[in-house]
C-alpha positions as a Markdown table, in Angstrom:
| # | Residue | x | y | z |
|---|---|---|---|---|
| 1 | Unk | 88.0 | 113.4 | 44.1 |
| 2 | Unk | 86.9 | 116.1 | 41.6 |
| 3 | Unk | 88.8 | 118.6 | 39.4 |
| 4 | Unk | 88.4 | 122.4 | 39.4 |
| 5 | Unk | 89.9 | 125.0 | 37.1 |
| 6 | Unk | 90.9 | 128.2 | 38.9 |
| 7 | Unk | 88.9 | 131.3 | 37.9 |
| 8 | Unk | 89.7 | 135.0 | 38.3 |
| 9 | Unk | 89.2 | 136.1 | 41.9 |
| 10 | Unk | 89.5 | 132.6 | 43.4 |
| 11 | Unk | 91.3 | 131.9 | 46.6 |
| 12 | Unk | 92.0 | 128.6 | 48.3 |
| 13 | Unk | 89.6 | 129.7 | 51.1 |
| 14 | Unk | 86.6 | 130.4 | 48.9 |
| 15 | Unk | 87.2 | 127.3 | 46.8 |
| 16 | Unk | 87.3 | 125.2 | 50.0 |
| 17 | Unk | 84.0 | 126.8 | 51.2 |
| 18 | Unk | 82.4 | 126.3 | 47.8 |
| 19 | Unk | 83.2 | 122.6 | 47.6 |
| 20 | Unk | 83.7 | 121.5 | 51.2 |
| 21 | Unk | 81.3 | 123.7 | 53.1 |
| 22 | Unk | 81.8 | 126.3 | 55.8 |
| 23 | Unk | 84.1 | 124.0 | 57.8 |
| 24 | Unk | 86.2 | 123.0 | 54.8 |
| 25 | Unk | 89.9 | 123.4 | 55.2 |
| 26 | Unk | 91.8 | 125.0 | 52.3 |
| 27 | Unk | 95.0 | 123.5 | 53.7 |
| 28 | Unk | 93.8 | 120.0 | 52.6 |
| 29 | Unk | 93.4 | 121.3 | 49.0 |
| 30 | Unk | 96.9 | 122.8 | 49.2 |
| 31 | Unk | 98.3 | 119.5 | 50.5 |
| 32 | Unk | 96.7 | 117.4 | 47.7 |
| 33 | Unk | 97.9 | 119.8 | 45.0 |
| 34 | Unk | 101.4 | 120.4 | 46.5 |
| 35 | Unk | 100.8 | 124.1 | 46.9 |
| 36 | Unk | 103.2 | 125.7 | 49.4 |
| 37 | Unk | 102.2 | 129.3 | 48.7 |
| 38 | Unk | 98.4 | 129.9 | 49.0 |
| 39 | Unk | 98.8 | 133.2 | 47.2 |
| 40 | Unk | 100.3 | 131.6 | 44.1 |
| 41 | Unk | 97.1 | 130.4 | 42.4 |
| 42 | Unk | 97.0 | 131.0 | 38.6 |
| 43 | Unk | 93.9 | 131.5 | 36.4 |
| 44 | Unk | 93.4 | 128.2 | 34.5 |
| 45 | Unk | 95.3 | 126.1 | 37.1 |
| 46 | Unk | 93.8 | 122.7 | 37.6 |
| 47 | Unk | 93.1 | 121.7 | 41.2 |
| 48 | Unk | 92.1 | 118.3 | 42.6 |
| 49 | Unk | 89.3 | 118.8 | 45.2 |
| 50 | Unk | 88.6 | 116.1 | 47.9 |
| 51 | Unk | 85.0 | 115.0 | 48.3 |
| 52 | Unk | 83.4 | 116.8 | 51.3 |
| 53 | Unk | 82.9 | 114.7 | 54.4 |
| 54 | Unk | 79.3 | 114.1 | 55.5 |
| 55 | Unk | 79.1 | 114.0 | 59.3 |
| 56 | Unk | 76.4 | 111.8 | 60.8 |
| 57 | Unk | 73.4 | 113.5 | 62.2 |
| 58 | Unk | 74.4 | 112.4 | 65.7 |
| 59 | Unk | 77.4 | 114.8 | 65.5 |
| 60 | Unk | 75.2 | 117.8 | 65.0 |
| 61 | Unk | 75.5 | 120.0 | 68.1 |
| 62 | Unk | 72.4 | 121.3 | 69.9 |
| 63 | Unk | 71.6 | 125.0 | 70.5 |
| 64 | Unk | 69.3 | 126.4 | 73.2 |
| 65 | Unk | 66.6 | 128.5 | 71.6 |
| 66 | Unk | 66.0 | 132.2 | 72.3 |
| 67 | Unk | 64.7 | 133.3 | 75.7 |
| 68 | Unk | 62.5 | 136.4 | 75.6 |
| 69 | Unk | 63.1 | 137.8 | 79.0 |
| 70 | Unk | 60.6 | 140.6 | 78.7 |
| 71 | Unk | 57.7 | 138.1 | 78.3 |
| 72 | Unk | 59.2 | 135.4 | 80.6 |
| 73 | Unk | 59.3 | 132.8 | 77.9 |
| 74 | Unk | 62.0 | 130.3 | 78.6 |
| 75 | Unk | 62.1 | 127.2 | 76.3 |
| 76 | Unk | 63.8 | 124.3 | 78.0 |
| 77 | Unk | 64.3 | 122.2 | 74.9 |
| 78 | Unk | 67.4 | 122.3 | 72.8 |
| 79 | Unk | 67.3 | 121.8 | 69.0 |
| 80 | Unk | 69.7 | 120.1 | 66.7 |
| 81 | Unk | 71.2 | 122.3 | 64.0 |
| 82 | Unk | 73.1 | 121.6 | 60.8 |
| 83 | Unk | 74.6 | 124.2 | 58.4 |
| 84 | Unk | 74.7 | 124.5 | 54.7 |
| 85 | Unk | 75.9 | 127.3 | 52.4 |
| 86 | Unk | 74.2 | 128.7 | 49.3 |
| 87 | Unk | 76.5 | 131.1 | 47.6 |
| 88 | Unk | 77.9 | 133.3 | 50.5 |
| 89 | Unk | 74.8 | 132.7 | 52.6 |
| 90 | Unk | 75.2 | 130.4 | 55.7 |
| 91 | Unk | 71.9 | 128.7 | 56.4 |
| 92 | Unk | 71.0 | 127.1 | 59.8 |
| 93 | Unk | 68.8 | 124.1 | 59.4 |
| 94 | Unk | 66.6 | 123.2 | 62.4 |
| 95 | Unk | 66.6 | 119.4 | 62.1 |
| 96 | Unk | 63.5 | 118.6 | 64.2 |
| 97 | Unk | 61.2 | 121.2 | 62.4 |
| 98 | Unk | 62.7 | 121.5 | 58.9 |
| 99 | Unk | 62.9 | 125.3 | 59.3 |
| 100 | Unk | 65.7 | 127.1 | 57.6 |
| 101 | Unk | 67.2 | 130.4 | 58.6 |
| 102 | Unk | 69.7 | 132.6 | 56.6 |
| 103 | Unk | 72.0 | 133.2 | 59.5 |
| 104 | Unk | 75.2 | 134.9 | 58.3 |
| 105 | Unk | 77.5 | 135.4 | 55.4 |
| 106 | Unk | 80.7 | 133.4 | 54.9 |
| 107 | Unk | 84.0 | 135.2 | 54.6 |
| 108 | Unk | 87.6 | 133.9 | 54.5 |
| 109 | Unk | 87.9 | 131.4 | 57.4 |
| 110 | Unk | 84.7 | 132.3 | 59.1 |
| 111 | Unk | 81.5 | 134.4 | 58.8 |
| 112 | Unk | 79.9 | 137.7 | 59.7 |
| 113 | Unk | 76.4 | 138.7 | 60.7 |
| 114 | Unk | 75.4 | 142.3 | 60.9 |
| 115 | Unk | 72.5 | 141.5 | 63.2 |
| 116 | Unk | 69.0 | 142.8 | 63.5 |
| 117 | Unk | 68.6 | 144.0 | 67.1 |
| 118 | Unk | 69.5 | 147.7 | 67.2 |
| 119 | Unk | 70.4 | 149.6 | 70.4 |
| 120 | Unk | 68.0 | 152.4 | 69.6 |
| 121 | Unk | 65.1 | 149.9 | 69.6 |
| 122 | Unk | 66.4 | 148.3 | 72.8 |
| 123 | Unk | 66.4 | 151.7 | 74.6 |
| 124 | Unk | 62.6 | 151.7 | 74.1 |
| 125 | Unk | 61.7 | 148.1 | 75.0 |
| 126 | Unk | 64.5 | 147.6 | 77.5 |
| 127 | Unk | 64.3 | 150.9 | 79.3 |
| 128 | Unk | 63.2 | 149.2 | 82.6 |
| 129 | Unk | 66.2 | 146.9 | 82.5 |
| 130 | Unk | 68.6 | 149.9 | 82.1 |
| 131 | Unk | 67.0 | 151.6 | 85.0 |
| 132 | Unk | 67.5 | 148.5 | 87.1 |
| 133 | Unk | 71.2 | 148.6 | 86.1 |
| 134 | Unk | 71.2 | 152.3 | 87.2 |
| 135 | Unk | 72.3 | 153.8 | 83.9 |
| 136 | Unk | 71.8 | 157.6 | 83.7 |
| 137 | Unk | 69.9 | 159.2 | 80.9 |
| 138 | Unk | 73.2 | 160.9 | 79.9 |
| 139 | Unk | 75.0 | 157.5 | 79.6 |
| 140 | Unk | 72.2 | 156.2 | 77.5 |
| 141 | Unk | 72.4 | 159.2 | 75.2 |
| 142 | Unk | 76.2 | 158.6 | 74.7 |
| 143 | Unk | 75.6 | 154.9 | 74.1 |
| 144 | Unk | 73.0 | 155.5 | 71.5 |
| 145 | Unk | 75.2 | 157.7 | 69.3 |
| 146 | Unk | 78.4 | 155.7 | 69.6 |
| 147 | Unk | 76.8 | 152.4 | 69.0 |
| 148 | Unk | 75.5 | 153.7 | 65.6 |
| 149 | Unk | 79.2 | 153.6 | 64.5 |
| 150 | Unk | 79.5 | 150.0 | 65.7 |
| 151 | Unk | 77.4 | 146.9 | 65.4 |
| 152 | Unk | 74.0 | 145.4 | 66.4 |
| 153 | Unk | 73.4 | 143.6 | 69.7 |
| 154 | Unk | 73.4 | 140.3 | 67.9 |
| 155 | Unk | 76.3 | 141.0 | 65.5 |
| 156 | Unk | 79.0 | 138.3 | 65.0 |
| 157 | Unk | 82.3 | 138.1 | 63.2 |
| 158 | Unk | 84.5 | 135.0 | 63.1 |
| 159 | Unk | 86.6 | 135.6 | 59.9 |
| 160 | Unk | 89.5 | 137.8 | 61.1 |
| 161 | Unk | 92.4 | 137.2 | 63.5 |
| 162 | Unk | 90.4 | 137.8 | 66.6 |
| 163 | Unk | 88.5 | 134.5 | 66.0 |
| 164 | Unk | 85.2 | 135.7 | 67.4 |
| 165 | Unk | 83.8 | 139.2 | 67.9 |
| 166 | Unk | 80.3 | 139.9 | 69.4 |
| 167 | Unk | 77.8 | 142.6 | 70.1 |
| 168 | Unk | 77.5 | 146.4 | 69.7 |
| 169 | Unk | 81.2 | 147.1 | 70.4 |
| 170 | Unk | 82.4 | 143.8 | 68.8 |
| 171 | Unk | 84.2 | 142.6 | 71.9 |
| 172 | Unk | 86.8 | 140.0 | 70.8 |
| 173 | Unk | 88.1 | 136.7 | 71.9 |
| 174 | Unk | 91.6 | 138.1 | 71.3 |
| 175 | Unk | 94.3 | 137.1 | 68.8 |
| 176 | Unk | 96.4 | 134.0 | 69.2 |
| 177 | Unk | 98.2 | 134.1 | 72.6 |
| 178 | Unk | 96.4 | 137.3 | 73.6 |
| 179 | Unk | 93.6 | 138.0 | 76.1 |
| 180 | Unk | 90.4 | 139.6 | 74.7 |
| 181 | Unk | 87.6 | 141.8 | 75.8 |
| 182 | Unk | 84.8 | 139.3 | 75.2 |
| 183 | Unk | 85.6 | 137.2 | 78.3 |
| 184 | Unk | 85.1 | 140.4 | 80.4 |
| 185 | Unk | 81.7 | 140.9 | 78.9 |
| 186 | Unk | 80.7 | 137.3 | 79.6 |
| 187 | Unk | 82.1 | 137.6 | 83.1 |
| 188 | Unk | 79.8 | 140.6 | 83.7 |
| 189 | Unk | 76.8 | 138.7 | 82.4 |
| 190 | Unk | 77.7 | 135.7 | 84.6 |
| 191 | Unk | 77.9 | 137.9 | 87.7 |
| 192 | Unk | 74.6 | 139.8 | 87.1 |
| 193 | Unk | 72.5 | 137.2 | 85.4 |
| 194 | Unk | 74.0 | 133.7 | 86.2 |
| 195 | Unk | 71.0 | 131.8 | 84.9 |
| 196 | Unk | 71.2 | 133.5 | 81.5 |
| 197 | Unk | 75.0 | 132.8 | 81.4 |
| 198 | Unk | 74.4 | 129.2 | 82.1 |
| 199 | Unk | 71.6 | 128.9 | 79.6 |
| 200 | Unk | 73.4 | 130.4 | 76.6 |
| 201 | Unk | 77.1 | 129.5 | 77.4 |
| 202 | Unk | 77.7 | 127.5 | 80.6 |
| 203 | Unk | 75.7 | 124.4 | 79.5 |
| 204 | Unk | 77.9 | 124.2 | 76.4 |
| 205 | Unk | 81.1 | 124.1 | 78.4 |
| 206 | Unk | 82.0 | 127.8 | 78.3 |
| 207 | Unk | 83.5 | 129.7 | 81.3 |
| 208 | Unk | 85.6 | 132.8 | 81.9 |
| 209 | Unk | 88.9 | 132.8 | 83.7 |
| 210 | Unk | 91.9 | 135.0 | 84.5 |
| 211 | Unk | 89.8 | 138.2 | 84.6 |
| 212 | Unk | 91.0 | 141.8 | 85.3 |
| 213 | Unk | 87.6 | 143.4 | 84.5 |
| 214 | Unk | 88.8 | 144.5 | 81.0 |
| 215 | Unk | 90.3 | 141.5 | 79.3 |
| 216 | Unk | 90.6 | 137.8 | 80.0 |
| 217 | Unk | 90.3 | 134.3 | 78.6 |
| 218 | Unk | 87.5 | 131.9 | 77.8 |
| 219 | Unk | 87.7 | 128.2 | 78.7 |
| 220 | Unk | 85.9 | 125.4 | 76.9 |
| 221 | Unk | 85.2 | 122.2 | 78.9 |
| 222 | Unk | 87.9 | 123.2 | 81.4 |
| 223 | Unk | 90.6 | 124.1 | 78.8 |
| 224 | Unk | 91.7 | 127.7 | 78.5 |
| 225 | Unk | 91.6 | 129.0 | 75.0 |
| 226 | Unk | 95.0 | 130.6 | 74.4 |
| 227 | Unk | 96.7 | 129.6 | 71.1 |
| 228 | Unk | 95.5 | 129.6 | 67.6 |
| 229 | Unk | 94.5 | 125.9 | 67.7 |
| 230 | Unk | 92.5 | 126.4 | 70.9 |
| 231 | Unk | 90.7 | 129.6 | 69.7 |
| 232 | Unk | 90.0 | 128.3 | 66.2 |
| 233 | Unk | 87.2 | 126.1 | 67.4 |
| 234 | Unk | 85.2 | 129.3 | 68.1 |
| 235 | Unk | 85.1 | 129.9 | 64.3 |
| 236 | Unk | 82.6 | 127.0 | 64.0 |
| 237 | Unk | 79.2 | 128.3 | 62.9 |
| 238 | Unk | 77.5 | 126.7 | 65.9 |
| 239 | Unk | 79.4 | 129.1 | 68.3 |
| 240 | Unk | 78.5 | 132.1 | 66.2 |
| 241 | Unk | 74.8 | 131.0 | 66.3 |
| 242 | Unk | 74.9 | 130.5 | 70.1 |
| 243 | Unk | 76.3 | 134.0 | 70.5 |
| 244 | Unk | 73.8 | 135.5 | 68.1 |
| 245 | Unk | 70.9 | 133.9 | 69.9 |
| 246 | Unk | 72.2 | 135.2 | 73.2 |
| 247 | Unk | 72.5 | 138.7 | 71.6 |
| 248 | Unk | 68.7 | 138.5 | 71.1 |
| 249 | Unk | 68.0 | 138.2 | 74.8 |
| 250 | Unk | 67.0 | 141.4 | 76.5 |
| 251 | Unk | 69.0 | 140.7 | 79.7 |
| 252 | Unk | 72.1 | 139.9 | 77.7 |
| 253 | Unk | 71.5 | 143.1 | 75.7 |
| 254 | Unk | 71.2 | 145.2 | 78.9 |
| 255 | Unk | 74.6 | 143.9 | 80.1 |
| 256 | Unk | 76.1 | 144.8 | 76.7 |
| 257 | Unk | 75.0 | 148.4 | 77.1 |
| 258 | Unk | 76.2 | 148.6 | 80.7 |
| 259 | Unk | 79.5 | 147.0 | 79.8 |
| 260 | Unk | 80.0 | 149.3 | 76.9 |
| 261 | Unk | 79.5 | 152.5 | 78.9 |
| 262 | Unk | 81.8 | 151.1 | 81.6 |
| 263 | Unk | 84.6 | 151.4 | 79.1 |
| 264 | Unk | 84.8 | 155.0 | 80.2 |
| 265 | Unk | 86.2 | 153.7 | 83.5 |
| 266 | Unk | 89.3 | 152.6 | 81.7 |
| 267 | Unk | 90.4 | 156.1 | 80.5 |
| 268 | Unk | 87.8 | 158.9 | 81.0 |
| 269 | Unk | 87.8 | 159.1 | 84.8 |
| 270 | Unk | 91.4 | 158.3 | 85.5 |
| 271 | Unk | 94.0 | 161.1 | 86.1 |
| 272 | Unk | 96.9 | 161.1 | 83.6 |
| 273 | Unk | 100.3 | 162.6 | 83.8 |
| 274 | Unk | 100.0 | 163.2 | 80.1 |
| 275 | Unk | 97.1 | 165.5 | 80.9 |
| 276 | Unk | 99.1 | 167.3 | 83.6 |
| 277 | Unk | 97.5 | 165.2 | 86.3 |
| 278 | Unk | 93.9 | 165.8 | 85.3 |
| 279 | Unk | 91.3 | 163.3 | 84.1 |
| 280 | Unk | 89.5 | 163.7 | 80.8 |
| 281 | Unk | 86.3 | 163.9 | 82.9 |
| 282 | Unk | 87.6 | 167.2 | 84.4 |
| 283 | Unk | 88.5 | 168.7 | 81.0 |
| 284 | Unk | 85.9 | 167.6 | 78.5 |
| 285 | Unk | 82.6 | 167.3 | 80.3 |
| 286 | Unk | 79.8 | 167.5 | 77.7 |
| 287 | Unk | 77.8 | 164.5 | 76.4 |
| 288 | Unk | 79.2 | 165.4 | 72.9 |
| 289 | Unk | 82.8 | 165.1 | 74.2 |
| 290 | Unk | 82.2 | 161.8 | 76.1 |
| 291 | Unk | 80.6 | 160.3 | 73.0 |
| 292 | Unk | 83.5 | 161.3 | 70.8 |
| 293 | Unk | 86.1 | 160.0 | 73.2 |
| 294 | Unk | 84.3 | 156.7 | 73.7 |
| 295 | Unk | 84.0 | 156.3 | 70.0 |
| 296 | Unk | 87.7 | 156.9 | 69.6 |
| 297 | Unk | 88.6 | 154.5 | 72.4 |
| 298 | Unk | 86.6 | 151.7 | 70.9 |
| 299 | Unk | 88.5 | 152.2 | 67.6 |
| 300 | Unk | 92.0 | 153.2 | 68.8 |
| 301 | Unk | 92.2 | 152.9 | 72.6 |
| 302 | Unk | 95.9 | 153.8 | 72.9 |
| 303 | Unk | 95.5 | 157.1 | 71.0 |
| 304 | Unk | 92.9 | 158.9 | 73.0 |
| 305 | Unk | 94.9 | 160.5 | 75.8 |
| 306 | Unk | 97.8 | 161.5 | 73.6 |
| 307 | Unk | 95.5 | 163.0 | 71.0 |
| 308 | Unk | 93.7 | 165.1 | 73.6 |
| 309 | Unk | 97.0 | 166.2 | 75.1 |
| 310 | Unk | 98.2 | 167.4 | 71.7 |
| 311 | Unk | 94.9 | 169.3 | 71.2 |
| 312 | Unk | 95.4 | 171.1 | 74.5 |
| 313 | Unk | 98.9 | 172.0 | 73.5 |
| 314 | Unk | 97.7 | 173.3 | 70.2 |
| 315 | Unk | 95.1 | 175.5 | 71.9 |
| 316 | Unk | 97.8 | 177.4 | 74.0 |
| 317 | Unk | 95.8 | 176.6 | 77.2 |
| 318 | Unk | 96.9 | 174.6 | 80.2 |
| 319 | Unk | 94.8 | 171.7 | 81.5 |
| 320 | Unk | 94.1 | 173.7 | 84.7 |
| 321 | Unk | 92.7 | 176.5 | 82.6 |
| 322 | Unk | 90.4 | 174.2 | 80.7 |
| 323 | Unk | 89.2 | 172.5 | 83.9 |
| 324 | Unk | 88.3 | 175.8 | 85.4 |
| 325 | Unk | 87.2 | 177.5 | 82.2 |
| 326 | Unk | 84.1 | 178.0 | 80.1 |
| 327 | Unk | 82.4 | 176.0 | 77.5 |
| 328 | Unk | 84.2 | 178.0 | 74.8 |
| 329 | Unk | 87.5 | 176.5 | 76.0 |
| 330 | Unk | 86.0 | 173.0 | 75.8 |
| 331 | Unk | 84.7 | 173.7 | 72.3 |
| 332 | Unk | 88.2 | 174.8 | 71.2 |
| 333 | Unk | 89.8 | 171.6 | 72.5 |
| 334 | Unk | 87.2 | 169.5 | 70.8 |
| 335 | Unk | 87.7 | 171.3 | 67.5 |
| 336 | Unk | 91.5 | 170.8 | 67.7 |
| 337 | Unk | 91.0 | 167.2 | 68.9 |
| 338 | Unk | 88.8 | 166.3 | 65.9 |
| 339 | Unk | 91.3 | 167.7 | 63.5 |
| 340 | Unk | 94.2 | 165.9 | 65.0 |
| 341 | Unk | 92.6 | 162.5 | 65.5 |
| 342 | Unk | 92.1 | 162.1 | 61.7 |
| 343 | Unk | 95.8 | 161.6 | 61.4 |
| 344 | Unk | 96.9 | 160.8 | 64.9 |
| 345 | Unk | 98.9 | 157.6 | 64.8 |
| 346 | Unk | 99.9 | 157.9 | 61.2 |
| 347 | Unk | 99.1 | 154.8 | 59.2 |
| 348 | Unk | 97.2 | 153.5 | 62.2 |
| 349 | Unk | 95.0 | 156.5 | 62.7 |
| 350 | Unk | 91.4 | 156.1 | 63.6 |
| 351 | Unk | 89.2 | 154.5 | 61.0 |
| 352 | Unk | 86.8 | 156.9 | 59.3 |
| 353 | Unk | 87.4 | 159.5 | 62.0 |
| 354 | Unk | 85.6 | 162.4 | 60.2 |
| 355 | Unk | 82.5 | 160.3 | 59.2 |
| 356 | Unk | 82.2 | 158.9 | 62.7 |
| 357 | Unk | 82.4 | 162.4 | 64.2 |
| 358 | Unk | 79.8 | 163.8 | 61.9 |
| 359 | Unk | 77.5 | 160.9 | 62.8 |
| 360 | Unk | 77.8 | 161.8 | 66.5 |
| 361 | Unk | 77.5 | 165.6 | 65.8 |
| 362 | Unk | 74.1 | 165.0 | 64.1 |
| 363 | Unk | 72.7 | 163.8 | 67.4 |
| 364 | Unk | 73.1 | 167.4 | 68.7 |
| 365 | Unk | 70.8 | 168.8 | 66.0 |
| 366 | Unk | 68.2 | 166.2 | 66.8 |
| 367 | Unk | 68.3 | 166.9 | 70.5 |
| 368 | Unk | 69.7 | 163.5 | 71.4 |
| 369 | Unk | 73.1 | 164.7 | 72.6 |
| 370 | Unk | 74.1 | 167.9 | 74.5 |
| 371 | Unk | 77.2 | 169.9 | 73.7 |
| 372 | Unk | 76.9 | 171.9 | 76.9 |
| 373 | Unk | 79.7 | 171.8 | 79.4 |
| 374 | Unk | 79.1 | 169.5 | 82.4 |
| 375 | Unk | 76.1 | 167.9 | 80.6 |
| 376 | Unk | 77.6 | 164.4 | 80.8 |
| 377 | Unk | 76.5 | 162.7 | 84.1 |
| 378 | Unk | 77.6 | 159.3 | 85.0 |
| 379 | Unk | 76.0 | 156.9 | 87.5 |
| 380 | Unk | 79.2 | 154.9 | 87.9 |
| 381 | Unk | 79.5 | 155.7 | 91.6 |
| 382 | Unk | 76.1 | 154.1 | 92.5 |
| 383 | Unk | 76.4 | 151.0 | 90.4 |
| 384 | Unk | 77.8 | 147.8 | 92.0 |
């Protein structure tokens, strides 16, 4: 047992990480010191800190190494990993080679990794894979600009109440008791590339269940991950590392891109009574509009249809007039929509709406996105 004096800015979580490692539990420090309110720490307060447990090497899990699908390299050996922290850096130690890799940053109860594999780069080296998946040039344009507002292909987050988030759209495991979008992504991977799914996830006991194509559940060794205790295991660094490694694989990356653009199927192509029986795809038809709407849906999915409906009402036009009208009508709706979405939903309005819109608008000036009516073309009908 050791003693620590609380400093300014300390929390039980960061004290636990500092003294007990990434898997250290702040609740144990609270129990030893009879702390019932974790927010009640006082500067100068003396805390007793338990000695960190040192697990035997045999307990270190194994991780399959990266498969470079473009070069056909498929390492069959797994490698034992341990984790250490230096400041806020989480370091993966490859036990059979002695190699060390700064893998992520610790935060609260988990970690985050911004990632290094960018979609713009993948569009170049993985263009053949996207053609195999029958993505249209227009869909690729939209994905390029919307993903700039999101994450990298190997991005990871395990520190918030979603337990584990992954990839360019940060698909989540879901909060306690709730389904998440990450299982749907993995189900898509399993269907299209079962060997890769087994290599990165299946051999470690992961499977997908109860799917509706949009959300679902993961299972681990046959147990469905539903409540907080079940899902909390996915905060372990080894799972974040496995997902990050998968995110470096070109086939997994291609499924991410396809799954991301397929999000439009949830709202863009569906007729809505809120839009007077029309679908968004009949009203706002440019690549610019599709990118804005997809960006909004990733951030605040329940707001998109209502916000567009309010923009139509503000314009004084009907949905039928917009569907049959010119590009000027579409431009007017988009103008109203961008103004409204900054505050639509009140305190829960879209995060950084203006900045995100400007990021997408810049792609017009560089020729990477078209504002012309009917410029967005989807291949959704020919994909299986």
